[in-house]
C-alpha positions in Angstrom: 86.0 62.6 48.1 86.4 64.8 45.0 84.2 67.7 43.7 83.9 69.3 40.3 85.0 72.9 39.9 81.4 74.2 39.9 80.5 72.1 42.9 83.5 73.2 44.8 82.7 76.8 44.1 79.1 76.3 45.3 80.5 74.7 48.5 82.8 77.6 49.1 80.0 80.1 48.7 77.8 78.1 51.0 80.5 77.9 53.6 81.0 81.7 53.5 77.3 82.3 53.9 77.0 80.0 56.8 80.1 81.3 58.4 78.8 84.8 58.4 76.6 83.9 61.4 79.5 82.8 63.6 81.0 85.0 66.3 84.8 85.1 65.8 86.9 87.8 67.5 86.2 91.0 65.6 89.4 92.8 65.0 87.5 96.0 64.1 85.4 96.3 67.2 85.2 95.8 70.9 85.8 92.2 72.2 85.1 90.9 75.6 85.6 87.6 77.5 85.0 86.6 81.1 85.8 83.8 83.5 85.3 82.6 87.1 88.1 80.6 88.8 87.9 79.2 92.3 90.7 80.0 94.7 91.7 76.8 96.5 94.0 78.0 99.3 96.2 75.5 101.1 94.7 73.7 104.2 95.6 75.6 107.3 95.3 79.1 105.7 93.7 81.5 108.2 91.0 84.0 107.4 91.5 87.8 107.0 89.5 90.7 108.2 89.0 90.6 112.0 91.7 91.0 114.6 89.3 89.9 117.4 89.9 87.0 119.8 87.5 84.7 117.9 90.0 84.6 115.1 93.3 84.7 117.0 95.2 81.7 118.2 95.8 81.5 121.9 99.5 81.7 121.3 101.5 82.5 118.2 102.8 79.4 116.3 106.4 79.6 117.4 106.9 75.8 116.9 105.6 75.8 113.3 102.7 73.4 114.0 100.1 75.4 112.0 101.0 75.6 108.4 100.4 79.0 106.9 99.1 80.5 110.2 101.1 82.2 113.0 98.9 84.8 114.8 95.5 83.4 113.8 93.6 80.2 113.8 93.4 78.1 110.6 90.2 78.1 108.6 87.7 75.3 109.2 86.5 74.5 105.7 84.4 76.8 103.6 80.8 78.1 103.8 80.9 78.9 100.0 83.7 79.0 97.4 86.2 81.9 97.2 86.7 83.0 93.6 88.5 85.3 91.2 86.4 86.7 88.4 87.9 88.3 85.3 86.6 90.5 82.5 88.9 91.3 79.6 87.9 94.1 77.1 90.0 94.7 74.0 89.7 97.0 71.0 92.4 97.6 68.4 95.2 96.5 70.7 94.0 98.5 73.7 93.3 96.0 76.5 91.7 96.3 79.9 91.9 93.4 82.4 89.5 93.8 85.4 89.6 91.2 88.1 87.2 91.1 91.0 88.1 88.7 93.8 86.9 87.5 97.2 89.7 89.0 99.3 89.8 91.5 102.2 92.0 93.8 100.0 94.9 93.8 97.6 98.3 95.6 98.1 100.2 97.4 95.4 103.0 94.9 95.2 100.5 92.1 94.5 98.9 94.3 91.8 102.3 95.0 90.3 103.4 91.4 90.4 100.1 90.4 88.8 100.5 93.0 86.1 104.0 91.6 85.2 102.6 88.0 85.0 99.7 89.0 82.9 101.8 90.8 80.4 103.7 87.5 79.8 100.5 85.4 79.9 98.5 87.6 77.6 101.3 88.6 75.2 101.3 92.3 75.9 100.5 95.1 78.3 97.1 96.0 79.6 95.4 98.4 81.9 94.9 96.3 85.1 92.3 96.8 87.8 92.1 94.4 90.7 89.0 95.0 92.9 88.8 93.2 96.3 85.3 92.5 97.6 86.4 93.2 101.1 84.9 90.0 102.5 86.1 89.6 106.1 85.9 85.8 105.7 88.3 85.4 102.8 91.8 83.9 103.0 94.6 85.7 104.8 98.4 85.3 104.9 98.9 86.9 101.4 99.3 90.7 102.2 102.8 92.1 101.9 102.9 93.5 105.4 104.0 92.0 108.7 102.2 94.8 110.6 98.9 94.3 108.8 99.4 90.6 109.2 99.5 91.0 113.0 96.4 93.4 113.0 93.9 91.3 111.0 95.4 89.6 107.9 98.1 87.2 109.1 101.7 87.4 108.4 102.6 86.8 104.7 103.0 83.2 103.5 104.6 82.6 100.1 102.5 79.5 99.3 99.2 81.2 100.0 100.2 84.3 98.1 101.3 82.2 95.1 98.0 80.3 95.1 96.1 83.5 95.0 98.2 85.1 92.3 98.0 81.9 90.1 94.2 81.9 90.4 94.0 85.6 89.4 96.3 84.9 86.3 94.3 81.9 85.4 91.0 83.8 85.5 92.4 86.6 83.3 93.9 84.1 80.8 90.7 82.2 80.5 88.7 85.4 80.0 91.1 86.6 77.3 90.9 83.3 75.5 87.1 83.6 75.4 87.0 87.1 73.8 84.4 87.7 71.1 82.6 90.7 69.6 80.7 92.5 72.4 78.5 95.4 73.4 78.2 97.2 76.7 75.2 98.7 78.5 74.8 100.2 82.0 71.8 100.8 84.2 71.1 101.5 87.9 68.5 101.5 90.6 68.2 102.2 94.3 68.7 99.0 96.2 66.4 98.0 99.0 67.2 99.4 102.5 69.9 96.8 103.4 72.7 99.1 104.7 73.3 101.7 107.4 75.8 104.5 108.1 78.5 104.1 110.6 78.7 107.9 110.9 75.0 108.7 111.1 75.2 110.3 107.6 73.2 109.7 104.4 74.6 106.8 102.4 74.5 105.8 98.7 72.2 102.9 97.9 72.7 103.1 94.2 73.2 99.6 92.6 74.9 100.0 89.2 75.1 97.1 86.7 77.3 97.0 83.6 76.0 94.5 81.1 78.4 92.9 78.7 76.7 91.0 75.9 77.8 89.4 72.7 76.9 90.9 69.3 73.9 88.4 69.2 72.7 89.4 72.6 74.0 86.5 74.6 75.3 87.4 78.1 79.1 87.6 78.5 79.5 89.1 82.0 77.8 91.2 84.6 79.6 93.8 86.7 77.7 95.0 89.7 78.7 97.9 91.9 77.2 98.5 95.4 78.6 99.9 98.7 78.4 97.3 101.5 80.8 95.9 104.0 80.8 92.1 103.6 80.9 91.6 107.3 77.7 89.6 107.8 79.7 86.6 108.9 81.3 87.8 112.2 84.7 87.3 113.8 83.8 83.9 115.3 83.3 82.4 111.8 86.2 80.3 110.7 84.9 79.1 107.4 86.0 80.6 104.1 83.3 82.7 102.5 82.8 85.5 100.1 80.1 86.7 102.5 77.0 88.5 101.3 78.6 89.8 98.1 80.1 86.4 97.2 76.8 84.7 97.7 75.0 87.3 95.6 77.5 86.9 92.8 77.0 83.1 92.9 73.3 83.5 92.6 73.7 85.8 89.6 76.0 83.4 87.9 73.5 80.5 88.5 70.7 82.6 87.0 72.6 84.1 84.0 75.2 81.5 83.3 78.1 84.1 83.1 80.6 85.5 85.5 79.3 88.2 87.9 82.0 90.6 89.1 81.2 92.4 92.3 82.9 95.7 92.7 82.5 97.5 96.0 81.7 101.2 96.1 82.4 104.1 98.5 82.0 101.8 101.5 83.9 103.6 104.2 80.9 104.3 106.4 78.5 101.7 105.1 77.7 98.5 107.0 74.9 95.9 106.6 71.9 96.3 108.8 71.8 92.6 109.6 74.4 89.9 110.5 74.7 86.1 110.6 74.7 83.3 108.1 70.9 83.2 107.5 70.7 86.9 107.1 73.7 86.8 104.7 71.8 84.3 102.5 68.6 86.4 102.6 70.3 89.7 101.8 72.4 88.1 99.1 69.2 86.8 97.4 67.7 90.3 97.6 70.8 91.9 96.1 70.9 89.3 93.3 67.3 89.9 92.5 67.8 93.7 92.4 70.9 93.3 90.2 69.0 91.0 87.8 66.2 93.6 87.5 68.8 96.3 86.6 70.5 93.9 84.2 67.2 93.4 82.4 66.9 97.2 81.9 70.5 97.7 80.6 70.6 98.2 76.8 74.0 97.2 75.4 75.4 99.4 72.6 78.4 99.2 70.4 81.5 100.6 72.1 84.9 101.9 71.0 88.2 101.1 72.7 88.3 101.6 76.5 89.7 105.0 77.4 91.8 105.2 80.5 93.5 107.9 82.6 95.6 107.6 85.7 96.7 110.1 88.3 99.2 109.9 91.2 97.9 111.7 94.3 100.3 113.0 97.0 98.8 112.1 100.3 101.6 113.1 102.6 103.2 111.1 105.4 100.7 108.7 107.0 100.2 108.5 110.8 97.8 107.1 113.4 95.8 109.7 115.3 95.7 108.6 118.9 92.9 111.0 119.5 90.7 109.4 116.9 91.5 106.0 118.2 91.3 106.6 122.0 89.2 109.6 122.7 88.7 113.4 122.4 90.8 113.9 125.6 94.0 113.0 123.7 95.8 116.0 122.3 95.6 116.2 118.5 99.3 116.4 118.2 99.9 112.8 119.5 100.2 110.6 116.5 102.2 107.5 115.6 104.0 107.7 112.2 103.3 104.7 110.0 105.3 105.7 106.9 107.3 102.5 107.1 104.1 100.6 106.5 102.0 102.8 104.2 103.2 104.9 101.2 102.8 108.6 100.9 100.9 108.5 97.6 98.1 106.8 95.7 97.3 106.0 92.1 93.8 106.3 90.7 92.7 104.8 87.4 89.6 106.0 85.5 88.0 104.1 82.6 85.3 104.8 80.1 83.9 102.3 77.6 80.6 102.9 75.9 78.1 104.5 78.3 80.0 103.2 81.3 82.6 105.0 83.3 84.3 104.4 86.7 87.3 105.4 88.8 89.3 103.3 91.2 89.9 104.1 94.9 92.7 102.4 96.9 90.7 101.9 100.1 87.4 102.8 101.7 86.0 106.2 100.8 83.2 107.8 102.7 79.8 107.5 100.9 79.3 111.3 100.7 82.7 111.7 98.9 81.8 108.9 96.5 78.5 110.6 95.6 80.5 113.8 95.0 82.7 112.0 92.5 79.7 110.6 90.7 78.1 114.0 90.4 81.3 115.5 88.9 81.3 113.1 86.0 80.2 114.4 82.6 76.6 113.7 81.7 77.5 111.5 78.7 77.9 108.6 81.1 74.6 107.4 82.5 75.8 105.9 85.8 79.4 106.6 86.7 80.7 104.8 89.8 83.5 104.4 92.3 85.4 101.1 92.2 86.6 100.9 95.9 89.3 98.8 97.3 91.0 98.5 93.9 94.7 98.0 93.1 95.9 98.9 96.6 94.7 99.4 100.2 95.5 102.6 102.2 92.7 102.5 104.8 89.8 104.8 105.2 89.2 108.3 103.6 86.6 110.6 105.1 85.6 114.3 104.8 87.2 117.1 106.9 84.3 117.4 109.3 84.0 113.6 109.9 87.8 113.3 110.5 87.3 115.2 113.8 85.1 112.4 115.2 86.4 109.6 117.5 85.4 106.4 115.7 87.0 103.3 114.2 86.5 104.8 110.8 88.6 107.9 111.6 91.1 105.8 113.6 91.8 103.9 110.4 92.0 107.2 108.4 95.8 107.5 108.2 96.4 110.5 106.0 94.7 113.3 107.9 91.6 115.5 107.4 92.4 116.5 103.8 93.1 113.1 102.2 89.6 112.1 101.5 88.8 115.5 99.9 92.0 115.3 97.9 91.2 111.8 96.5 87.7 112.8 95.7 88.9 115.9 93.8 91.5 113.8 91.9 88.9 111.2 91.0 86.4 113.8 89.8 89.1 115.4 87.6 90.0 112.1 86.1 86.4 111.4 85.1 86.0 114.9 83.6 89.2 114.4 81.7 87.9 111.1 80.2 85.2 113.1 78.5 87.8 114.9 76.5 89.4 111.7 75.4 86.5 109.4 74.5 85.4 109.7 70.9 
């Protein structure tokens, strides 16, 4: 087919006018993409989270008859899919990759390996945050620790770890490929009374939603932050499940048609009020409904490049307090050093983009400390939040007074009475510092 010069000119003008309504990647503004990828672990993979008899094999698998499992029983199918959900934000070459996944936790070596792979896969460096939901019915056998493997996670298995890493990379790659011009909004509300304190203290029921939308208003992703232990399925459950938070994310994805990333909060002393499969489904529906209501109130605005800051915090040599684990009759000086298992430092990452700001925590922070971090953030961010169980796992962190109590929470607090306060102070300082960097 041939056209005259005037007809060709008219066609070009028409194409330019029509093309103006498209949504290509905007090199001058914020872009965002998101994706959800199912994690299909090998048959025989055990679950992680409980060390109780209901999960343990009667005898360790010395004869190699249970693939991928040694201390624990193999999983028996799935109650609901296990997933990795990724959000990629980019502006002017500054890129943030945030992955939320249905795992009990992540270790720093897994995070480092993932960062190396993503730099190759995405063609350049990025700030990386990997947030574990803390489901106690997700896959095990991936953590880089024989001791943690014996306690509740299963000894490390290369095939399982590789499957999980590959899924995380795949989710991030797909999210990056889907990037388009985007805006960000944030809103929050008090969730229904679904949780209780393990320490008899006030807890934080704030549910924060970060809304990521395209320039034309279409949804891109939802990030929701709430403190709850995904332990509604108990230790006798042998089916893979994202537990209550995974179910709620699935419900949100069905309703909105976009990935819903759950990011746990300061969850150290926060447990669900109810337990069991039926209760998990009901509570998940309630949480999803509450998150949708907050989503509807979030007003996305244009945003500049994500601003990030990191800080290394010296925690000192970790040890297990026999007093906190066994009883007040045990002398305080009796401890078991665990420096061969856990490091003596932690790294925190704080991010601000648009009206949203958050800071990571490498474990389970007490709710009161998390609220302190939120209050310390500059007022320019409407609803700052703590991204717990992100990039590493170092146990529980409580306040000075709470550390003196004999409970499971303090037994698993390995860095002494000052560590929680130290991390909260460092997180608060990071958020305040972001205020000086963000335009």
